[in-house]
C-alpha positions in Angstrom: -6.6 13.9 -46.9 -7.5 17.3 -45.4 -4.7 19.6 -45.5 -4.6 22.8 -44.5 -3.5 25.6 -47.0 0.8 25.9 -47.1 2.2 28.9 -46.8 2.9 30.4 -50.5 5.8 28.7 -52.2 6.7 26.7 -49.2 6.3 23.0 -50.6 4.3 21.1 -47.8 6.5 19.0 -45.7 5.5 15.5 -45.1 5.5 13.4 -41.4 5.3 9.8 -41.7 5.1 7.5 -38.3 6.5 4.1 -38.4 5.0 1.4 -36.7 6.4 1.1 -33.4 9.6 -1.5 -32.6 9.5 -3.1 -36.3 9.6 0.4 -38.0 7.6 -1.3 -40.9 7.4 1.7 -43.8 4.1 1.8 -45.7 3.3 1.8 -49.4 2.4 5.5 -48.6 6.0 5.9 -47.1 7.4 3.9 -50.0 5.9 6.5 -52.5 6.7 9.8 -50.4 10.7 8.7 -49.8 11.1 7.4 -53.3 10.1 11.5 -54.5 12.1 12.7 -51.0 15.1 15.3 -51.6 15.8 15.1 -48.2 14.6 12.5 -45.2 15.3 13.6 -42.0 14.8 11.4 -38.8 16.7 9.8 -35.5 19.5 7.7 -36.3 17.0 4.5 -35.5 14.5 5.7 -38.2 17.2 6.6 -41.2 18.9 3.1 -40.6 15.6 1.5 -41.4 15.2 3.2 -44.5 17.0 1.7 -47.1 19.0 3.4 -49.7 17.0 1.8 -52.7 14.1 3.2 -51.5 15.5 6.7 -52.2 16.6 8.4 -55.4 20.4 8.7 -55.8 20.5 12.5 -54.6 18.0 12.7 -51.8 20.3 13.7 -48.5 19.5 12.1 -45.2 19.6 14.2 -42.4 19.8 13.0 -38.4 18.4 14.5 -35.9 20.9 15.0 -33.4 22.1 18.0 -31.2 20.4 21.5 -30.9 17.0 21.3 -33.2 16.8 24.8 -34.2 19.7 24.4 -37.1 17.8 21.2 -38.4 14.6 23.1 -38.2 16.1 25.8 -40.3 17.4 23.2 -43.0 13.8 21.7 -42.9 12.4 25.4 -43.6 15.1 26.4 -46.6 14.8 23.4 -48.2 10.8 23.3 -48.8 11.2 27.2 -49.5 13.3 25.7 -52.1 9.9 23.6 -53.8 12.1 20.3 -52.7 10.3 17.7 -50.9 11.1 17.0 -47.6 9.9 14.1 -45.5 10.4 14.0 -41.9 10.3 9.7 -40.2 8.8 9.7 -36.9 7.6 6.9 -34.4 4.4 5.5 -34.2 2.4 8.8 -34.2 3.9 11.9 -34.6 1.6 13.9 -33.0 0.9 12.3 -29.2 4.6 13.0 -27.4 6.0 12.6 -30.7 8.0 15.5 -32.9 4.9 16.9 -34.3 4.3 19.3 -31.7 7.4 21.2 -32.1 7.1 20.8 -35.5 4.1 22.6 -36.0 5.6 25.2 -33.9 8.3 25.6 -35.8 7.0 25.6 -39.2 3.4 26.0 -38.9 0.8 23.5 -39.3 -0.4 24.5 -42.7 2.6 23.4 -43.9 3.1 20.1 -42.8 1.3 17.0 -44.0 1.0 13.8 -41.3 0.8 10.2 -41.8 0.5 8.4 -38.5 1.1 5.0 -37.9 0.0 2.8 -34.6 1.2 4.3 -31.6 3.2 2.8 -28.7 0.4 3.6 -26.6 -2.1 1.7 -28.3 0.3 -1.6 -29.0 1.0 -1.2 -25.4 -2.9 -1.5 -24.5 -3.3 -3.9 -26.4 -0.3 -6.0 -25.2 -2.0 -5.5 -21.5 -5.8 -5.7 -22.5 -6.4 -2.5 -21.3 -9.2 -0.1 -22.2 -7.6 3.6 -22.7 -9.5 6.5 -23.6 -9.9 7.2 -20.1 -6.1 6.8 -19.5 -3.9 10.0 -18.2 -0.2 10.4 -20.1 2.8 12.0 -19.0 6.4 12.8 -20.6 9.2 12.9 -18.5 11.8 13.5 -21.8 13.6 16.0 -20.7 12.0 16.9 -17.1 14.1 18.0 -14.2 11.0 17.6 -11.9 8.2 15.4 -11.5 5.7 17.6 -11.5 3.2 16.2 -14.0 3.8 12.7 -12.8 2.7 13.7 -9.6 -0.6 15.6 -11.0 -1.7 12.3 -12.8 -1.3 10.3 -10.1 -4.3 12.3 -7.6 -6.7 12.4 -10.8 -6.0 9.1 -12.5 -6.0 5.6 -11.9 -4.8 4.5 -15.1 -1.1 6.3 -16.4 1.0 5.9 -19.0 4.4 7.2 -18.0 7.2 8.2 -21.6 10.9 7.9 -19.8 14.2 8.9 -20.9 17.3 8.1 -20.4 17.9 9.7 -17.0 14.1 9.3 -15.6 14.0 5.9 -16.2 11.5 3.3 -14.9 13.7 3.0 -11.8 13.5 6.8 -11.1 9.9 7.0 -11.9 9.5 4.3 -9.2 11.7 6.0 -6.5 9.6 9.5 -7.1 6.7 7.3 -6.1 8.4 5.5 -2.9 9.2 8.7 -2.1 5.4 10.3 -1.9 4.4 7.2 -0.4 2.2 6.5 -3.8 2.9 2.6 -3.0 -1.0 2.2 -4.1 0.2 2.2 -7.6 1.6 -1.1 -9.4 4.2 -0.4 -12.4 4.6 -2.8 -15.5 7.0 -1.9 -17.8 7.4 -2.6 -21.3 10.4 -2.9 -23.3 11.3 -2.9 -26.9 7.4 -3.1 -28.3 7.1 -4.7 -31.7 10.6 -6.3 -31.9 11.8 -9.8 -31.0 13.2 -8.2 -28.1 10.1 -7.2 -26.8 9.8 -8.0 -23.1 6.7 -7.2 -20.5 7.3 -6.8 -16.8 4.9 -6.4 -13.9 7.4 -5.1 -11.2 7.1 -3.7 -7.5 8.0 -0.8 -6.7 11.2 -1.3 -5.1 12.3 -4.2 -7.2 13.0 -1.5 -10.0 16.7 -0.3 -7.8 19.9 -0.7 -10.0 17.5 -2.2 -12.8 18.4 -1.6 -16.3 16.1 -1.0 -18.8 15.9 -0.7 -22.8 16.2 2.9 -24.0 12.5 1.8 -26.0 10.5 1.6 -22.8 6.6 2.4 -21.7 6.0 2.4 -18.2 2.3 1.7 -17.1 0.9 2.6 -13.6 -2.4 1.4 -12.4 -4.2 2.0 -8.9 -4.5 -0.8 -6.9 -6.7 1.1 -4.2 -8.2 4.8 -3.1 -6.5 7.0 -0.9 -8.0 7.0 3.0 -9.4 10.2 2.4 -10.6 11.5 -0.4 -8.8 14.8 -1.5 -11.7 17.8 -2.0 -11.7 21.0 -0.6 -13.1 20.9 3.3 -11.5 18.0 4.5 -12.9 18.1 8.5 -10.0 19.2 10.4 -10.1 15.5 12.6 -9.4 13.8 9.1 -5.8 15.4 9.1 -2.7 14.3 11.5 -2.0 17.4 13.9 0.0 18.8 17.0 -1.5 20.4 20.0 -4.4 22.1 17.8 -1.9 23.7 15.2 -4.2 23.2 12.1 -5.4 26.1 10.0 -9.6 25.3 11.0 -12.0 24.4 7.9 -13.8 27.8 8.2 -10.7 30.0 8.2 -8.8 27.4 5.7 -11.7 27.5 3.3 -11.8 31.5 3.7 -8.1 32.1 3.1 -8.1 29.5 -0.1 -10.7 31.6 -1.3 -8.8 35.2 -0.8 -5.7 33.1 -2.4 -7.9 32.4 -6.0 -5.6 29.5 -7.1 -5.3 28.3 -10.4 -5.0 25.8 -12.2 -1.3 26.2 -13.5 -0.4 27.9 -9.8 3.0 27.5 -8.1 2.0 27.6 -4.5 4.1 28.4 -1.4 2.5 27.4 2.4 5.1 28.5 4.4 4.8 27.7 8.0 2.7 24.7 6.7 1.9 23.0 10.5 0.3 19.5 9.0 -0.6 20.7 5.5 -3.9 21.2 5.5 -3.8 24.5 3.3 -1.4 23.1 0.8 -3.1 19.4 0.6 -6.2 21.3 -0.1 -4.8 23.9 -2.5 -3.1 21.0 -4.5 -6.4 20.1 -5.5 -6.9 23.6 -6.9 -3.6 23.6 -8.6 -3.7 20.2 -10.5 -1.4 21.3 -12.9 0.8 23.4 -11.0 3.1 22.7 -8.4 2.7 23.1 -4.4 5.1 23.5 -1.6 4.5 22.8 2.2 7.4 24.4 4.2 7.9 23.5 7.6 10.9 24.0 10.2 9.4 21.2 13.1 10.7 17.9 12.2 7.4 16.6 13.5 5.0 18.7 11.7 6.9 17.9 8.6 6.3 14.2 8.6 2.7 14.8 9.3 2.4 16.8 6.5 4.1 14.2 4.7 1.6 11.3 6.3 -1.6 13.6 5.5 -0.4 13.6 1.9 -0.2 10.0 1.7 -3.7 9.4 3.2 -5.4 12.1 1.1 -3.5 11.2 -2.1 -2.1 14.9 -2.6 1.2 13.4 -4.3 1.3 17.0 -6.1 2.2 18.6 -2.4 6.0 18.5 -1.8 6.9 18.6 2.0 10.5 21.2 2.3 11.5 20.8 5.6 14.1 23.8 6.6 14.1 26.7 8.6 12.7 29.9 6.6 13.5 32.4 4.6 17.0 30.1 3.2 15.3 27.0 2.4 13.2 29.3 0.3 15.9 30.3 -2.2 16.1 27.1 -4.3 12.1 26.9 -4.5 10.6 28.0 -8.1 9.1 31.5 -8.1 5.2 31.3 -6.4 2.3 32.6 -8.4 0.5 32.7 -4.4 1.9 32.8 -1.2 0.2 31.5 2.0 1.4 32.5 5.2 -0.1 30.4 8.2 3.0 30.4 10.5 5.9 32.6 11.0 5.3 36.3 10.6 5.4 36.8 14.4 8.5 34.6 15.3 12.0 34.8 15.1 12.1 33.3 11.0 10.5 36.8 10.1 13.1 39.5 12.2 12.3 42.7 10.4 10.1 41.2 8.1 12.6 39.2 5.8 10.1 36.7 5.3 7.3 38.8 4.0 9.9 40.7 2.3 11.4 37.5 0.4 7.8 36.2 -0.5 6.8 39.5 -1.7 10.2 39.8 -4.1 9.9 36.3 -5.3 6.2 36.3 -6.1 5.4 36.5 -10.2 3.5 39.4 -11.1 0.0 39.7 -10.5 0.5 37.2 -7.7 -1.4 36.8 -4.5 -0.2 36.5 -1.0 -2.7 36.0 1.7 -1.4 35.7 5.5 -3.5 35.0 8.4 -2.8 36.9 11.1 -4.2 36.6 15.3 -1.9 38.9 16.8 -2.4 42.4 16.3 1.4 43.2 16.1 1.1 40.6 13.2 -1.6 42.6 11.4 0.2 45.3 11.7 3.4 44.9 10.6 2.2 42.7 7.5 -0.3 45.8 6.6 2.6 48.4 7.1 5.3 46.3 4.6 2.3 46.3 2.0 1.5 50.0 2.3 5.5 50.7 2.4 5.8 49.0 -1.3 2.6 50.3 -2.9 0.4 46.9 -3.3 -3.0 46.5 -3.0 -4.5 44.9 -0.3 -7.8 43.8 1.9 -8.3 42.7 5.5 -11.2 40.2 6.1 -11.9 39.5 10.2 -13.5 36.1 10.3 -14.6 34.6 13.8 -16.3 31.1 13.4 -18.5 29.3 16.0 -19.2 25.3 15.6 -21.1 23.4 17.9 -20.2 21.3 20.8 -21.8 19.1 23.1 -23.0 20.3 26.5 -25.5 18.9 29.5 -27.2 16.3 26.6 -27.5 19.6 23.8 -25.9 21.6 21.6 -23.8 24.7 22.1 -21.7 27.2 19.8 -18.1 27.2 20.8 -16.3 30.2 19.4 -12.7 29.7 17.3 -10.1 32.3 17.8 -11.1 35.1 15.5 -8.5 35.5 12.6 -7.3 38.0 10.2 -7.2 37.2 6.6 -4.7 39.9 5.0 -4.2 39.1 1.0 -2.3 41.2 -1.2 -1.4 41.3 -4.9 1.5 42.0 -6.9 1.2 44.9 -9.0 
């Protein structure tokens, strides 16, 4: 077994994975436990370790409450040249305690001995090759953005739940976004006599009780109606009265916005959601909020999300700027509408967006009216931001007299600014 050189004067800490469900203790684990001065683990794992395997002076330290004091005690014990064994479920480095241990103690001070992971057992029960599966942990999370991102890119997803983010909550989240193209299987108490595997329709989970030891497998049954890419044709989007950021302008605006994979994006005055939807293709590990005050247009955004499978986009129906107050701070802000209307009296919307934008973040505003352009330009000058303007006028072919002509689209000023 290869191990990194340990910190001087610190006894390497052994982290041992136990078989999922059964918590069988391997001969390697028995030898480690027999020599341990301290055994650390969750209450269920410690209960699986009989006192007969330990020497009489060994201390059992349950993992409960804040983890900081527990890690401190582990470190202090190891510096006294005493042997510490930490028990974990399955593979400690696969959505387990291993990541936190490496951050706190340093991987050079740890020796890992994994067991079969819960994921391996689940895949074997369902007969699923899992090398291309996506994995999402909702442990301790207050938002489901990693799940929505996985729904976009993967056909097979494993979801690790907790007491709050249960399988029923996972199903609710999918149904709220219209992601009913996924089937759900819940696997409970794997590796125990109470093992249960249940394929469930998403609405069927409402009000159901599940074992605390569960894993959810989501499998795509059919693809979205429209493939999520950059440059989706305008007529593919459901929109109202030609109120859509047209493809050439949309492409230029997204290029100026410079969306990164982990960006949080606000699309203000989202219309039919075309910018939000294509921004989500770029912000594949981030979050995207499409803000719209018209009920009909907000409904169109949700329908366009369903048709393209852009599950990462969250529709925010409300009046700006008040509806923005509870949103997370953005890395990128796109303003496609609202700068010249009543929602931006005295530039309140632009000021709020600038105040909330993270450092080194970007704002892009599409302006059609000169007054709007001058107002926005003056605001960026007054706060000392670096900014620029690109004027774009595109023409597209149109049928005329059995031939083609070029039909001009309205000129648009693309104003971008960067926060120092």
